[in-house]
C-alpha positions as CSV (number, residue, x, y, z in Angstrom):
1,M,-19.9,-12.7,-22.7
2,K,-17.0,-14.5,-21.0
3,I,-17.0,-17.1,-23.8
4,F,-16.8,-14.4,-26.4
5,E,-14.1,-12.5,-24.6
6,I,-11.9,-15.5,-24.2
7,T,-12.6,-16.5,-27.9
8,L,-11.2,-13.1,-29.0
9,L,-8.3,-13.5,-26.6
10,F,-7.5,-16.8,-28.3
11,L,-8.0,-15.3,-31.7
12,G,-5.7,-12.4,-30.9
13,S,-2.8,-14.8,-30.3
14,V,-3.5,-16.5,-33.6
15,I,-4.2,-13.6,-35.9
16,G,-0.7,-12.3,-36.4
17,A,1.2,-11.0,-39.4
18,G,1.5,-14.5,-40.8
19,F,-2.2,-15.3,-40.5
20,A,-3.6,-11.9,-41.6
21,T,-1.3,-11.8,-44.7
22,G,-1.8,-15.4,-45.5
23,A,2.0,-16.0,-45.5
24,E,1.8,-18.3,-42.6
25,I,-0.9,-20.5,-44.1
26,I,0.9,-20.7,-47.5
27,T,4.0,-21.8,-45.6
28,F,2.1,-24.9,-44.3
29,F,-0.2,-25.4,-47.3
30,G,1.9,-24.0,-50.1
31,D,0.7,-26.4,-52.8
32,L,-3.0,-25.8,-52.0
33,R,-4.0,-29.0,-53.7
34,L,-7.2,-29.3,-51.7
35,P,-10.2,-26.9,-52.1
36,T,-9.9,-24.0,-49.7
37,W,-12.9,-25.0,-47.7
38,I,-11.5,-28.4,-47.0
39,I,-8.2,-26.9,-45.8
40,A,-10.1,-24.4,-43.6
41,I,-12.2,-27.2,-42.0
42,V,-9.1,-29.4,-41.4
43,I,-7.3,-26.4,-39.8
44,G,-10.4,-25.5,-37.7
45,L,-11.0,-29.1,-36.4
46,T,-7.3,-29.6,-35.6
47,M,-7.2,-26.2,-33.8
48,F,-10.2,-27.2,-31.8
49,A,-8.7,-30.6,-30.9
50,I,-5.5,-29.0,-29.6
51,I,-7.2,-26.2,-27.7
52,T,-9.5,-28.8,-26.0
53,L,-6.4,-30.9,-25.2
54,E,-4.6,-27.9,-23.7
55,V,-7.6,-26.9,-21.6
56,L,-8.0,-30.4,-20.2
57,L,-4.3,-30.7,-19.5
58,N,-4.0,-27.3,-17.8
59,Y,-7.5,-27.3,-16.2
60,P,-8.1,-30.9,-15.0
61,N,-11.0,-29.9,-12.6
62,K,-14.4,-28.5,-13.5
63,N,-14.3,-25.9,-10.7
64,R,-12.2,-22.7,-10.8
65,I,-8.5,-23.1,-10.0
66,T,-5.5,-20.9,-9.8
67,P,-2.6,-21.3,-12.2
68,L,-0.4,-22.7,-9.4
69,K,-2.6,-25.8,-9.1
70,T,-2.2,-27.0,-12.7
71,N,-0.7,-30.3,-13.6
72,Y,2.6,-28.8,-14.8
73,A,3.2,-26.9,-11.6
74,T,2.6,-29.9,-9.4
75,K,5.5,-31.8,-11.0
76,P,8.6,-29.5,-11.1
77,T,10.8,-32.1,-12.7
78,L,13.9,-31.6,-14.9
79,T,11.7,-32.4,-17.9
80,T,9.2,-29.6,-17.1
81,K,12.1,-27.1,-16.5
82,I,13.6,-27.9,-19.9
83,F,10.2,-27.5,-21.4
84,D,9.8,-24.1,-19.7
85,V,13.1,-22.9,-21.2
86,I,12.2,-24.2,-24.7
87,S,8.8,-22.6,-24.4
88,L,10.4,-19.3,-23.5
89,L,12.6,-19.5,-26.5
90,T,9.6,-20.3,-28.7
91,Y,7.6,-17.4,-27.4
92,F,10.6,-15.2,-28.2
93,I,10.8,-16.5,-31.7
94,L,7.1,-15.8,-32.3
95,F,7.4,-12.4,-30.7
96,T,10.4,-11.6,-33.0
97,A,8.5,-12.8,-36.1
98,M,5.7,-10.4,-35.3
99,T,8.1,-7.5,-35.0
100,A,9.9,-8.6,-38.2
101,G,6.5,-8.6,-40.0
102,I,6.0,-4.9,-39.1
103,T,9.5,-3.9,-40.2
104,S,9.1,-5.7,-43.6
105,I,5.9,-3.8,-44.5
106,T,6.6,-0.4,-42.8
107,N,9.8,0.7,-41.1
108,P,11.8,0.2,-37.9
109,F,10.2,3.2,-36.2
110,I,6.7,1.6,-36.4
111,A,8.2,-1.7,-35.1
112,I,9.6,0.2,-32.1
113,L,6.2,1.8,-31.5
114,S,4.4,-1.5,-31.5
115,L,6.9,-3.0,-29.0
116,I,6.3,0.0,-26.7
117,I,2.5,-0.4,-27.0
118,S,2.8,-4.1,-26.3
119,A,4.9,-3.6,-23.2
120,V,2.5,-1.0,-21.8
121,I,-0.5,-3.3,-22.4
122,V,1.2,-6.2,-20.7
123,L,2.1,-4.0,-17.7
124,F,-1.6,-3.0,-17.3
125,G,-2.4,-6.7,-16.4
126,F,-4.3,-9.6,-17.8
127,H,-7.8,-8.2,-17.2
128,K,-7.2,-4.9,-19.1
129,L,-5.3,-6.8,-21.8
130,S,-8.4,-9.0,-22.3
131,R,-10.8,-6.1,-22.5
132,L,-8.6,-4.1,-25.0
133,N,-8.0,-7.3,-27.1
134,L,-11.8,-7.8,-27.4
135,Y,-12.2,-4.5,-29.4
136,I,-9.1,-4.8,-31.4
137,V,-9.8,-8.3,-32.6
138,L,-13.4,-7.4,-33.5
139,V,-12.0,-4.6,-35.7
140,I,-9.5,-7.0,-37.4
141,I,-12.2,-9.6,-38.2
142,V,-14.4,-6.9,-39.8
143,L,-11.5,-5.5,-41.8
144,I,-10.4,-9.0,-43.0
145,I,-13.9,-9.7,-44.2
146,T,-14.1,-6.2,-45.9
147,T,-10.8,-6.8,-47.6
148,A,-11.6,-10.3,-48.8
149,L,-15.2,-9.8,-50.1
150,P,-14.3,-7.8,-53.3
151,H,-12.0,-10.7,-54.4
152,L,-14.4,-13.5,-53.8
153,N,-16.0,-14.4,-57.2
154,S,-17.2,-17.4,-59.0
155,S,-14.2,-17.5,-61.4
156,S,-11.8,-19.0,-58.9
157,P,-9.4,-21.6,-60.4
158,K,-10.4,-25.2,-60.2
159,V,-8.3,-27.5,-58.1
160,D,-7.3,-31.0,-59.2
161,W,-7.4,-32.9,-56.0
162,H,-7.8,-36.4,-54.7
163,F,-8.7,-37.9,-51.3
164,N,-5.1,-39.1,-50.8
165,D,-4.1,-35.5,-50.4
166,V,-6.1,-35.2,-47.2
167,P,-3.7,-37.1,-44.9
168,N,-0.9,-34.8,-46.0
169,S,-3.1,-31.8,-45.2
170,I,-4.0,-33.2,-41.8
171,F,-0.3,-33.6,-41.0
172,W,0.4,-29.9,-41.9
173,A,-2.7,-28.8,-40.1
174,C,-1.5,-30.4,-36.9
175,L,1.8,-28.5,-37.2
176,Y,0.0,-25.3,-38.0
177,A,-2.4,-25.7,-35.1
178,G,0.5,-26.6,-32.8
179,L,2.2,-23.4,-33.8
180,N,-0.8,-21.2,-33.2
181,C,-1.8,-22.9,-30.0
182,F,1.6,-22.6,-28.3
183,M,0.7,-19.5,-26.3
184,F,-2.7,-20.8,-25.2
185,P,-1.5,-22.5,-22.0
186,E,-0.5,-19.2,-20.5
187,L,-3.9,-17.6,-21.5
188,I,-5.8,-20.7,-20.2
189,K,-4.0,-20.5,-16.8
190,A,-4.7,-16.8,-16.5
191,S,-8.3,-17.2,-17.5
192,A,-8.8,-20.2,-15.1
193,Q,-8.9,-17.9,-12.1
194,N,-12.3,-16.4,-13.3
195,V,-14.0,-19.0,-15.4
196,K,-15.0,-22.6,-15.4
197,R,-13.5,-25.3,-17.7
198,R,-16.7,-25.5,-19.7
199,T,-16.4,-21.8,-20.6
200,L,-12.9,-22.4,-21.9
201,L,-14.0,-25.4,-24.0
202,W,-16.8,-23.4,-25.6
203,A,-14.4,-20.6,-26.3
204,G,-12.1,-23.1,-28.0
205,A,-15.0,-24.3,-30.2
206,V,-16.0,-20.8,-31.2
207,T,-12.4,-19.9,-31.9
208,A,-12.1,-22.9,-34.2
209,L,-15.2,-21.7,-36.1
210,F,-13.9,-18.2,-36.5
211,I,-10.6,-19.5,-37.7
212,T,-12.3,-21.8,-40.3
213,I,-14.2,-18.9,-41.7
214,L,-11.2,-16.5,-41.8
215,V,-8.9,-19.1,-43.4
216,T,-11.6,-19.8,-46.1
217,L,-11.8,-16.1,-46.9
218,I,-8.0,-15.5,-46.9
219,L,-7.1,-18.6,-49.0
220,T,-9.9,-18.0,-51.5
221,T,-8.8,-14.4,-51.9
222,I,-5.2,-15.4,-52.4
223,K,-6.1,-18.2,-54.9
224,N,-8.4,-16.0,-56.9
225,T,-5.7,-13.3,-57.3
226,N,-2.8,-15.8,-57.8
227,T,-0.6,-14.3,-55.1
228,Q,0.5,-17.5,-53.5
229,T,4.2,-16.8,-54.2
230,A,4.2,-13.3,-52.8
231,E,6.0,-12.6,-49.6
232,I,3.0,-10.9,-48.1
233,P,0.1,-12.4,-50.2
234,M,-2.9,-10.4,-48.8
235,L,-1.1,-7.1,-49.0
236,T,-0.1,-7.9,-52.6
237,T,-3.8,-8.8,-53.3
238,A,-5.2,-5.6,-51.8
239,P,-2.3,-3.0,-51.5
240,N,-4.3,-0.3,-49.7
241,F,-4.5,1.4,-46.4
242,V,-7.2,-0.9,-44.9
243,T,-5.1,-4.0,-45.6
244,L,-2.1,-2.4,-43.9
245,I,-4.2,-1.5,-40.8
246,V,-5.4,-5.1,-40.6
247,I,-1.9,-6.4,-40.7
248,L,-0.5,-3.9,-38.1
249,L,-3.4,-4.5,-35.7
250,A,-3.1,-8.3,-36.2
251,V,0.6,-8.1,-35.4
252,L,-0.1,-6.0,-32.3
253,T,-2.5,-8.6,-30.8
254,S,0.0,-11.4,-31.4
255,Q,2.8,-9.2,-30.0
256,Y,1.2,-8.5,-26.7
257,T,-0.1,-12.0,-26.2
258,A,3.4,-13.4,-26.9
259,L,5.0,-10.9,-24.6
260,F,2.4,-11.8,-21.9
261,A,3.4,-15.5,-22.3
262,I,7.1,-14.6,-22.1
263,M,6.5,-12.7,-18.8
264,Q,4.4,-15.5,-17.3
265,R,7.0,-18.2,-18.2
266,T,9.9,-16.0,-17.0
267,Q,8.2,-15.4,-13.6
268,K,7.8,-19.2,-13.3
269,L,11.5,-19.8,-14.0
270,L,12.7,-16.9,-11.9
271,P,10.1,-16.2,-9.3
272,N,12.3,-14.1,-7.0
273,K,14.5,-12.3,-9.5
274,N,11.9,-10.5,-11.6
275,R,11.7,-6.8,-12.3
276,P,8.9,-6.5,-14.8
277,V,9.8,-3.1,-16.3
278,F,13.5,-3.9,-16.8
279,L,12.6,-7.3,-18.1
280,L,10.1,-5.9,-20.6
281,V,12.6,-3.3,-21.8
282,G,15.4,-5.9,-22.3
283,I,13.1,-8.3,-24.1
284,C,11.8,-5.6,-26.5
285,I,15.4,-4.3,-27.3
286,L,16.6,-7.8,-28.0
287,T,13.5,-8.6,-30.1
288,F,14.0,-5.5,-32.2
289,F,17.5,-6.3,-33.2
290,C,16.7,-10.0,-33.8
291,S,13.8,-9.1,-36.0
292,F,16.2,-7.9,-38.7
293,C,16.8,-11.6,-39.6
294,G,13.7,-11.2,-41.8
295,F,10.0,-12.0,-41.5
296,N,9.9,-14.6,-44.3
297,Q,13.1,-16.4,-43.2
298,I,11.8,-16.7,-39.6
299,I,8.4,-18.1,-40.8
300,S,10.0,-20.6,-43.3
301,Y,12.6,-22.1,-41.0
302,T,11.2,-21.9,-37.5
303,Y,7.4,-22.1,-37.7
304,P,7.2,-25.8,-38.8
305,L,9.7,-26.7,-36.1
306,I,7.7,-24.9,-33.4
307,G,4.4,-26.6,-34.6
308,G,6.1,-30.0,-34.5
309,F,7.5,-29.4,-31.1
310,T,4.1,-28.4,-29.7
311,C,2.4,-31.5,-31.1
312,V,5.1,-33.8,-29.7
313,F,5.0,-32.1,-26.3
314,L,1.2,-32.5,-26.1
315,L,1.4,-36.1,-27.0
316,L,4.0,-36.7,-24.3
317,S,1.9,-34.6,-21.8
318,C,-1.0,-36.9,-22.4
319,L,1.1,-40.0,-21.7
320,Q,2.8,-38.6,-18.6
321,F,0.2,-36.4,-17.0
322,W,-3.2,-37.6,-18.2
323,Q,-5.5,-38.8,-15.4
324,P,-9.0,-40.2,-16.1
325,F,-11.8,-37.8,-14.9
326,P,-13.8,-39.2,-12.1
327,R,-17.3,-40.4,-12.9
328,R,-20.3,-38.8,-11.3
């Protein structure tokens, strides 16, 4: 049960407006030169690799640990402080993008409502967030499958592809996985108090499997309906109430996981100057006004940069912090 709960917690941070609508995937794989199943497998494997790496970096021991005993916390250098600040900015950008996604498909009032709900969920604490997330993400998965199935047919357009297209797709898959895995360290550290490392690794594998299936469904639907160039592809494909609910729920899961990550990182930077309620209100107000920059603009210009930064950081983390695991 714990594996499944953590899997859905991971998925909740991934299935945002960009993922559920397909806009995020199209940003990274806009040409779609490869068959959708290959793109989906590449994304899934890359996602699993990065989740595994983040689990091992944040959870170096097999036994249960507290977040304060992770590798990052034991080396409070200038480099890690700079990374904390950049991480906080990145969380904020992702949080703003989710809010902008709601504004672009509904109206500012719904965006304000989602911010309030996210703040309340985060105030309840990690345990209740995990439980609520479990049910919401299950509903999203069912609704995505229900929305995609009517558009999956045998008349999908053929793709003229070659094996030399694979390296390019692997590169973009790394950036895409890096983007979506950015909030996982905070979720991993919070989960590490109650579960073993093996549970987190299994959750990462199941998460990658779910993502592979969902990416296949979403990309196949978009290609079959020729909506690759639409601002919100899945909503253009199936402009109905169910699709809108999928997107709004998906945004909500990414919003509260991003807000949780913001709070965790802020408490680390300012351990003695934190007032959670005032901080939450201030973040939500600033996010609301920044969201008017536009959903598509935020995705197009900042998402590849965030993905690239994450991949570079993970590589540097391996070089700086990696310690061989002791043999039995």
